DOVEX-417134 format. One record per atom (N, C-alpha, C): residue in three letters; atom name; x, y, z. Coordinates in nm, 4 decimals, decimal comma, padded with zeros to 6 digits. Atoms other than C-alpha are relative to their C-alpha. Layout:
# residues N
+------+------+----------+----------+----------+
! resn ! name !        X !        Y !        Z !
+------+------+----------+----------+----------+
!  ALA !   CA !        X !        Y !        Z !
...
+------+------+----------+----------+----------+
***
This chain:
# residues 90
+------+------+----------+----------+----------+
! resn ! name !        X !        Y !        Z !
+------+------+----------+----------+----------+
!  MET !    N !  00,1392 ! -00,0195 ! -00,0310 !
!  MET !   CA !  01,3825 ! -03,8955 ! -04,4303 !
!  MET !    C ! -00,0369 ! -00,0662 !  00,1324 !
!  GLU !    N !  00,0293 !  00,0736 ! -00,1217 !
!  GLU !   CA !  01,3757 ! -04,1485 ! -04,1524 !
!  GLU !    C !  00,0480 !  00,0776 !  00,1232 !
!  GLU !    N ! -00,0504 ! -00,0809 ! -00,1102 !
!  GLU !   CA !  01,5843 ! -03,9159 ! -03,9304 !
!  GLU !    C ! -00,1028 !  00,1047 !  00,0409 !
!  TYR !    N !  00,1003 ! -00,1030 ! -00,0277 !
!  TYR !   CA !  01,3202 ! -03,6457 ! -03,9604 !
!  TYR !    C ! -00,1218 ! -00,0580 !  00,0708 !
!  GLU !    N !  00,1155 !  00,0645 ! -00,0640 !
!  GLU !   CA !  01,0444 ! -03,8866 ! -03,8668 !
!  GLU !    C !  00,0306 ! -00,0326 !  00,1460 !
!  VAL !    N ! -00,0405 !  00,0314 ! -00,1366 !
!  VAL !   CA !  01,2360 ! -03,9955 ! -03,5569 !
!  VAL !    C !  00,0026 !  00,1271 !  00,0833 !
!  LYS !    N ! -00,0063 ! -00,1276 ! -00,0720 !
!  LYS !   CA !  01,2995 ! -03,6339 ! -03,4578 !
!  LYS !    C ! -00,1399 !  00,0558 !  00,0230 !
!  ILE !    N !  00,1385 ! -00,0466 ! -00,0152 !
!  ILE !   CA !  00,9335 ! -03,5466 ! -03,5170 !
!  ILE !    C ! -00,0686 ! -00,0772 !  00,1117 !
!  LYS !    N !  00,0602 !  00,0814 ! -00,1054 !
!  LYS !   CA !  00,8242 ! -03,8362 ! -03,2939 !
!  LYS !    C !  00,0554 !  00,0404 !  00,1370 !
!  GLU !    N ! -00,0593 ! -00,0433 ! -00,1263 !
!  GLU !   CA !  01,0713 ! -03,7294 ! -03,0249 !
!  GLU !    C ! -00,0588 !  00,1346 !  00,0440 !
!  LEU !    N !  00,0586 ! -00,1296 ! -00,0319 !
!  LEU !   CA !  00,9390 ! -03,3751 ! -03,0436 !
!  LEU !    C ! -00,1455 ! -00,0138 !  00,0438 !
!  GLU !    N !  00,1387 !  00,0230 ! -00,0398 !
!  GLU !   CA !  00,5801 ! -03,5005 ! -03,0213 !
!  GLU !    C ! -00,0066 ! -00,0544 !  00,1429 !
!  ILE !    N ! -00,0043 !  00,0563 ! -00,1352 !
!  ILE !   CA !  00,6690 ! -03,7028 ! -02,7107 !
!  ILE !    C !  00,0340 !  00,1094 !  00,1013 !
!  LYS !    N ! -00,0371 ! -00,1097 ! -00,0902 !
!  LYS !   CA !  00,8400 ! -03,4011 ! -02,5513 !
!  LYS !    C ! -00,1147 !  00,0992 !  00,0165 !
!  LEU !    N !  00,1136 ! -00,0911 ! -00,0049 !
!  LEU !   CA !  00,5409 ! -03,1844 ! -02,6388 !
!  LEU !    C ! -00,1097 ! -00,0559 !  00,0906 !
!  LYS !    N !  00,1005 !  00,0622 ! -00,0864 !
!  LYS !   CA !  00,3017 ! -03,4305 ! -02,4724 !
!  LYS !    C !  00,0436 !  00,0050 !  00,1461 !
!  GLU !    N ! -00,0504 ! -00,0067 ! -00,1368 !
!  GLU !   CA !  00,5237 ! -03,4426 ! -02,1633 !
!  GLU !    C ! -00,0147 !  00,1415 !  00,0559 !
!  LEU !    N !  00,0131 ! -00,1388 ! -00,0441 !
!  LEU !   CA !  00,5291 ! -03,0636 ! -02,1451 !
!  LEU !    C ! -00,1457 !  00,0374 !  00,0253 !
!  GLU !    N !  00,1425 ! -00,0276 ! -00,0214 !
!  GLU !   CA !  00,1524 ! -03,0439 ! -02,1840 !
!  GLU !    C ! -00,0485 ! -00,0638 !  00,1295 !
!  HIS !    N !  00,0368 !  00,0685 ! -00,1244 !
!  HIS !   CA !  00,1112 ! -03,2987 ! -01,9041 !
!  HIS !    C !  00,0549 !  00,0750 !  00,1213 !
!  GLN !    N ! -00,0593 ! -00,0754 ! -00,1108 !
!  GLN !   CA !  00,3499 ! -03,1040 ! -01,6797 !
!  GLN !    C ! -00,0734 !  00,1318 !  00,0214 !
!  LEU !    N !  00,0732 ! -00,1255 ! -00,0098 !
!  LEU !   CA !  00,1643 ! -02,7825 ! -01,7560 !
!  LEU !    C ! -00,1355 ! -00,0203 !  00,0674 !
!  GLU !    N !  00,1284 !  00,0294 ! -00,0643 !
!  GLU !   CA ! -00,1699 ! -02,9374 ! -01,6612 !
!  GLU !    C !  00,0189 ! -00,0281 !  00,1483 !
!  HIS !    N ! -00,0293 !  00,0322 ! -00,1396 !
!  HIS !   CA ! -00,0196 ! -03,0747 ! -01,3412 !
!  HIS !    C !  00,0391 !  00,1256 !  00,0776 !
!  PHE !    N ! -00,0420 ! -00,1258 ! -00,0614 !
!  PHE !   CA !  00,1396 ! -02,7388 ! -01,2632 !
!  PHE !    C ! -00,1197 !  00,0900 !  00,0288 !
!  GLU !    N !  00,1195 ! -00,0825 ! -00,0186 !
!  GLU !   CA ! -00,1906 ! -02,5536 ! -01,3109 !
!  GLU !    C ! -00,0880 ! -00,0560 !  00,1113 !
!  ASP !    N !  00,0807 !  00,0611 ! -00,1053 !
!  ASP !   CA ! -00,3715 ! -02,8038 ! -01,0851 !
!  ASP !    C !  00,0589 !  00,0301 !  00,1381 !
!  ILE !    N ! -00,0650 ! -00,0233 ! -00,1294 !
!  ILE !   CA ! -00,1175 ! -02,7577 ! -00,8067 !
!  ILE !    C ! -00,0171 !  00,1444 !  00,0437 !
!  HIS !    N ! -00,0017 ! -00,1404 ! -00,0382 !
!  HIS !   CA ! -00,1086 ! -02,3801 ! -00,8143 !
!  HIS !    C ! -00,1376 !  00,0657 !  00,0001 !
!  SER !    N !  00,1328 ! -00,0600 ! -00,0017 !
!  SER !   CA ! -00,4753 ! -02,3130 ! -00,8726 !
!  SER !    C ! -00,0640 ! -00,0131 !  00,1375 !
!  GLY !    N !  00,0573 !  00,0199 ! -00,1328 !
!  GLY !   CA ! -00,5581 ! -02,4441 ! -00,5253 !
!  GLY !    C !  00,0662 !  00,0822 !  00,1090 !
!  HIS !    N ! -00,0729 ! -00,0715 ! -00,1041 !
!  HIS !   CA ! -00,3059 ! -02,2292 ! -00,3411 !
!  HIS !    C ! -00,0701 !  00,1278 !  00,0427 !
!  LEU !    N !  00,0615 ! -00,1276 ! -00,0337 !
!  LEU !   CA ! -00,4496 ! -01,8803 ! -00,3536 !
!  LEU !    C ! -00,0963 !  00,0407 ! -00,1112 !
!  ASP !    N !  00,0887 ! -00,0605 !  00,0974 !
!  ASP !   CA ! -00,7543 ! -01,7477 ! -00,5231 !
!  ASP !    C ! -00,0152 !  00,1471 !  00,0369 !
!  GLU !    N !  00,0103 ! -00,1451 ! -00,0175 !
!  GLU !   CA ! -00,8585 ! -01,3831 ! -00,5429 !
!  GLU !    C ! -00,0520 !  00,0372 !  00,1388 !
!  ASN !    N !  00,0550 ! -00,0305 ! -00,1320 !
!  ASN !   CA ! -01,0612 ! -01,3889 ! -00,2198 !
!  ASN !    C !  00,1032 ! -00,0220 !  00,1098 !
!  ASP !    N ! -00,1050 !  00,0240 ! -00,0986 !
!  ASP !   CA ! -00,7701 ! -01,5362 ! -00,0270 !
!  ASP !    C !  00,0985 !  00,1161 !  00,0037 !
!  VAL !    N ! -00,0935 ! -00,1121 !  00,0067 !
!  VAL !   CA ! -00,5445 ! -01,2559 ! -00,1465 !
!  VAL !    C ! -00,0613 !  00,1225 !  00,0671 !
!  ARG !    N !  00,0670 ! -00,1145 ! -00,0625 !
!  ARG !   CA ! -00,7980 ! -00,9917 ! -00,0448 !
!  ARG !    C ! -00,0064 ! -00,0169 !  00,1513 !
!  ALA !    N !  00,0067 !  00,0252 ! -00,1439 !
!  ALA !   CA ! -00,8433 ! -01,1528 !  00,2957 !
!  ALA !    C !  00,1372 !  00,0180 !  00,0638 !
!  LEU !    N ! -00,1358 ! -00,0143 ! -00,0516 !
!  LEU !   CA ! -00,4674 ! -01,1659 !  00,3433 !
!  LEU !    C !  00,0396 !  00,1475 !  00,0085 !
!  VAL !    N ! -00,0322 ! -00,1430 ! -00,0003 !
!  VAL !   CA ! -00,4257 ! -00,7988 !  00,2494 !
!  VAL !    C ! -00,0788 !  00,0711 !  00,1094 !
!  ASP !    N !  00,0809 ! -00,0610 ! -00,1059 !
!  ASP !   CA ! -00,7130 ! -00,6980 !  00,4788 !
!  ASP !    C !  00,0567 ! -00,0321 !  00,1379 !
!  ARG !    N ! -00,0558 !  00,0384 ! -00,1302 !
!  ARG !   CA ! -00,5604 ! -00,8921 !  00,7666 !
!  ARG !    C !  00,1300 !  00,0743 !  00,0285 !
!  ILE !    N ! -00,1269 ! -00,0704 ! -00,0186 !
!  ILE !   CA ! -00,2197 ! -00,7358 !  00,7136 !
!  ILE !    C ! -00,0253 !  00,1471 !  00,0321 !
!  LEU !    N !  00,0291 ! -00,1411 ! -00,0231 !
!  LEU !   CA ! -00,3690 ! -00,3868 !  00,6981 !
!  LEU !    C ! -00,0611 !  00,0238 !  00,1372 !
!  THR !    N !  00,0570 ! -00,0186 ! -00,1331 !
!  THR !   CA ! -00,5657 ! -00,4396 !  01,0184 !
!  THR !    C !  00,1032 ! -00,0249 !  00,1092 !
!  GLU !    N ! -00,1041 !  00,0262 ! -00,0988 !
!  GLU !   CA ! -00,2633 ! -00,5797 !  01,2014 !
!  GLU !    C !  00,0973 !  00,1167 !  00,0095 !
!  LYS !    N ! -00,0921 ! -00,1139 !  00,0025 !
!  LYS !   CA ! -00,0404 ! -00,2931 !  01,0958 !
!  LYS !    C ! -00,0823 !  00,1268 !  00,0118 !
!  GLU !    N !  00,0718 ! -00,1249 ! -00,0164 !
!  GLU !   CA ! -00,1377 !  00,0602 !  01,1841 !
!  GLU !    C !  00,0435 !  00,0973 ! -00,1084 !
!  TYR !    N ! -00,0300 ! -00,0893 !  00,1107 !
!  TYR !   CA ! -00,1176 !  00,2272 !  00,8467 !
!  TYR !    C ! -00,0936 !  00,1190 !  00,0046 !
!  VAL !    N !  00,0779 ! -00,1226 ! -00,0011 !
!  VAL !   CA ! -00,2421 !  00,5816 !  00,8027 !
!  VAL !    C ! -00,0427 !  00,0300 ! -00,1424 !
!  THR !    N !  00,0490 ! -00,0342 !  00,1321 !
!  THR !   CA ! -00,4612 !  00,6807 !  00,5131 !
!  THR !    C !  00,0282 !  00,1468 ! -00,0293 !
!  LYS !    N ! -00,0259 ! -00,1373 !  00,0415 !
!  LYS !   CA ! -00,4237 !  01,0030 !  00,3192 !
!  LYS !    C ! -00,0942 !  00,0967 !  00,0716 !
!  LYS !    N !  00,0964 ! -00,0867 ! -00,0685 !
!  LYS !   CA ! -00,7398 !  01,1463 !  00,4794 !
!  LYS !    C !  00,0415 !  00,0254 !  00,1443 !
!  VAL !    N ! -00,0427 ! -00,0152 ! -00,1394 !
!  VAL !   CA ! -00,6062 !  01,0855 !  00,8305 !
!  VAL !    C !  00,1197 !  00,0949 !  00,0079 !
!  ILE !    N ! -00,1165 ! -00,0885 !  00,0024 !
!  ILE !   CA ! -00,2767 !  01,2538 !  00,7436 !
!  ILE !    C ! -00,0438 !  00,1441 ! -00,0219 !
!  GLU !    N !  00,0492 ! -00,1352 !  00,0257 !
!  GLU !   CA ! -00,4607 !  01,5549 !  00,5998 !
!  GLU !    C ! -00,0714 !  00,0563 !  00,1221 !
!  SER !    N !  00,0697 ! -00,0439 ! -00,1210 !
!  SER !   CA ! -00,6774 !  01,5732 !  00,9129 !
!  SER !    C !  00,0994 !  00,0422 !  00,1078 !
!  ILE !    N ! -00,1016 ! -00,0324 ! -00,0999 !
!  ILE !   CA ! -00,3719 !  01,5693 !  01,1403 !
!  ILE !    C !  00,0714 !  00,1300 ! -00,0371 !
!  ILE !    N ! -00,0671 ! -00,1224 !  00,0445 !
!  ILE !   CA ! -00,2023 !  01,8390 !  00,9316 !
!  ILE !    C ! -00,0902 !  00,1207 !  00,0211 !
!  ASN !    N !  00,0932 ! -00,1110 ! -00,0204 !
!  ASN !   CA ! -00,5144 !  02,0565 !  00,9417 !
!  ASN !    C ! -00,0117 !  00,0361 !  00,1472 !
!  GLU !    N !  00,0062 ! -00,0262 ! -00,1441 !
!  GLU !   CA ! -00,5384 !  02,0215 !  01,3201 !
!  GLU !    C !  00,1268 !  00,0711 !  00,0476 !
!  SER !    N ! -00,1263 ! -00,0634 ! -00,0384 !
!  SER !   CA ! -00,1704 !  02,1126 !  01,3572 !
!  SER !    C !  00,0053 !  00,1442 ! -00,0491 !
!  ASN !    N !  00,0024 ! -00,1364 !  00,0524 !
!  ASN !   CA ! -00,2142 !  02,4159 !  01,1330 !
!  ASN !    C ! -00,0925 !  00,0888 !  00,0820 !
!  LEU !    N !  00,0942 ! -00,0765 ! -00,0818 !
!  LEU !   CA ! -00,5156 !  02,5300 !  01,3363 !
!  LEU !    C !  00,0623 !  00,0346 !  00,1358 !
!  GLN !    N ! -00,0664 ! -00,0269 ! -00,1276 !
!  GLN !   CA ! -00,3193 !  02,4953 !  01,6617 !
!  GLN !    C !  00,1097 !  00,1048 ! -00,0155 !
!  LEU !    N ! -00,1053 ! -00,0972 !  00,0259 !
!  LEU !   CA ! -00,0314 !  02,6919 !  01,5091 !
!  LEU !    C ! -00,0583 !  00,1404 ! -00,0158 !
!  VAL !    N !  00,0652 ! -00,1302 !  00,0181 !
!  VAL !   CA ! -00,2655 !  02,9732 !  01,4014 !
!  VAL !    C ! -00,0491 !  00,0527 !  00,1346 !
!  LYS !    N !  00,0465 ! -00,0426 ! -00,1324 !
!  LYS !   CA ! -00,4209 !  02,9828 !  01,7498 !
!  LYS !    C !  00,1167 !  00,0481 !  00,0853 !
!  TRP !    N ! -00,1172 ! -00,0379 ! -00,0790 !
!  TRP !   CA ! -00,0766 !  02,9982 !  01,9109 !
!  TRP !    C !  00,0536 !  00,1344 ! -00,0469 !
!  ILE !    N ! -00,0504 ! -00,1267 !  00,0539 !
!  ILE !   CA !  00,0350 !  03,2802 !  01,6771 !
!  ILE !    C ! -00,0915 !  00,1153 !  00,0389 !
!  VAL !    N !  00,0955 ! -00,1048 ! -00,0381 !
!  VAL !   CA ! -00,2837 !  03,4826 !  01,7425 !
!  VAL !    C !  00,0100 !  00,0281 !  00,1494 !
!  GLY !    N ! -00,0127 ! -00,0174 ! -00,1448 !
!  GLY !   CA ! -00,2539 !  03,4246 !  02,1171 !
!  GLY !    C !  00,1273 !  00,0731 !  00,0371 !
!  THR !    N ! -00,1269 ! -00,0662 ! -00,0262 !
!  THR !   CA !  00,1103 !  03,5272 !  02,1172 !
!  THR !    C ! -00,0063 !  00,1465 ! -00,0427 !
!  GLY !    N !  00,0153 ! -00,1381 !  00,0475 !
!  GLY !   CA !  00,0268 !  03,8378 !  01,9120 !
!  GLY !    C ! -00,0814 !  00,0836 !  00,0968 !
!  ILE !    N !  00,0836 ! -00,0725 ! -00,0967 !
!  ILE !   CA ! -00,2485 !  03,9381 !  02,1560 !
!  ILE !    C !  00,0793 !  00,0251 !  00,1286 !
!  SER !    N ! -00,0803 ! -00,0159 ! -00,1222 !
!  SER !   CA ! -00,0143 !  03,8816 !  02,4527 !
!  SER !    C !  00,1058 !  00,1086 ! -00,0179 !
!  VAL !    N ! -00,1026 ! -00,1018 !  00,0268 !
!  VAL !   CA !  00,2610 !  04,0905 !  02,2944 !
!  VAL !    C ! -00,0642 !  00,1376 ! -00,0059 !
!  ALA !    N !  00,0696 ! -00,1285 !  00,0078 !
!  ALA !   CA !  00,0117 !  04,3661 !  02,2147 !
!  ALA !    C ! -00,0407 !  00,0478 !  00,1392 !
!  ALA !    N !  00,0381 ! -00,0377 ! -00,1364 !
!  ALA !   CA ! -00,1121 !  04,3626 !  02,5750 !
!  ALA !    C !  00,1209 !  00,0463 !  00,0801 !
!  VAL !    N ! -00,1218 ! -00,0395 ! -00,0709 !
!  VAL !   CA !  00,2430 !  04,3805 !  02,7108 !
!  VAL !    C !  00,0466 !  00,1379 ! -00,0477 !
!  VAL !    N ! -00,0409 ! -00,1292 !  00,0552 !
!  VAL !   CA !  00,3279 !  04,6682 !  02,4763 !
!  VAL !    C ! -00,0938 !  00,1089 !  00,0480 !
!  ALA !    N !  00,0978 ! -00,0993 ! -00,0473 !
!  ALA !   CA !  00,0057 !  04,8517 !  02,5721 !
!  ALA !    C !  00,0231 !  00,0314 !  00,1469 !
!  SER !    N ! -00,0221 ! -00,0258 ! -00,1427 !
!  SER !   CA !  00,0802 !  04,8109 !  02,9438 !
!  SER !    C !  00,1304 !  00,0770 !  00,0212 !
!  ILE !    N ! -00,1259 ! -00,0737 ! -00,0108 !
!  ILE !   CA !  00,4387 !  04,9360 !  02,8978 !
!  ILE !    C ! -00,0220 !  00,1457 ! -00,0398 !
!  ILE !    N !  00,0279 ! -00,1368 !  00,0446 !
!  ILE !   CA !  00,3086 !  05,2409 !  02,7085 !
!  ILE !    C ! -00,0792 !  00,0744 !  00,1052 !
!  GLN !    N !  00,0790 ! -00,0655 ! -00,1059 !
!  GLN !   CA !  00,0606 !  05,3167 !  02,9903 !
!  GLN !    C !  00,0890 !  00,0450 !  00,1154 !
!  PHE !    N ! -00,0881 ! -00,0361 ! -00,1121 !
!  PHE !   CA !  00,3409 !  05,3199 !  03,2502 !
!  PHE !    C !  00,0953 !  00,1124 ! -00,0373 !
!  ILE !    N ! -00,0955 ! -00,1034 !  00,0408 !
!  ILE !   CA !  00,5547 !  05,5534 !  03,0459 !
!  ILE !    C ! -00,0645 !  00,1337 ! -00,0014 !
+------+------+----------+----------+----------+
***
C-alpha cells in the first residue's frame, strides 16, 4: 500500500510540474503573434509580391480573346478583299 502512495505522490508532483510548464508555455507563446499580427503579415506579403487575383486573370483572358476575334475578323476581311480584287482582274 505504501508503494502506491509513493507513486501517487510522484505522479501528483509530475502533474504539478507539467501544469506549471504548460502555463509558462502559454505565457511565452501568447505574446508572439496574435490574429491581427498574422493578418498584417499576410497583407504585407501580398503587397510586396505581385500576385494576380482571379478577376484580373479573367480580365486579361477576355482582352486576349477580344484581340483574337478582332484579328480573325480583320484577316477575313483582308482575304475577302484580296479575293474580290483578283476576281475583278480576271
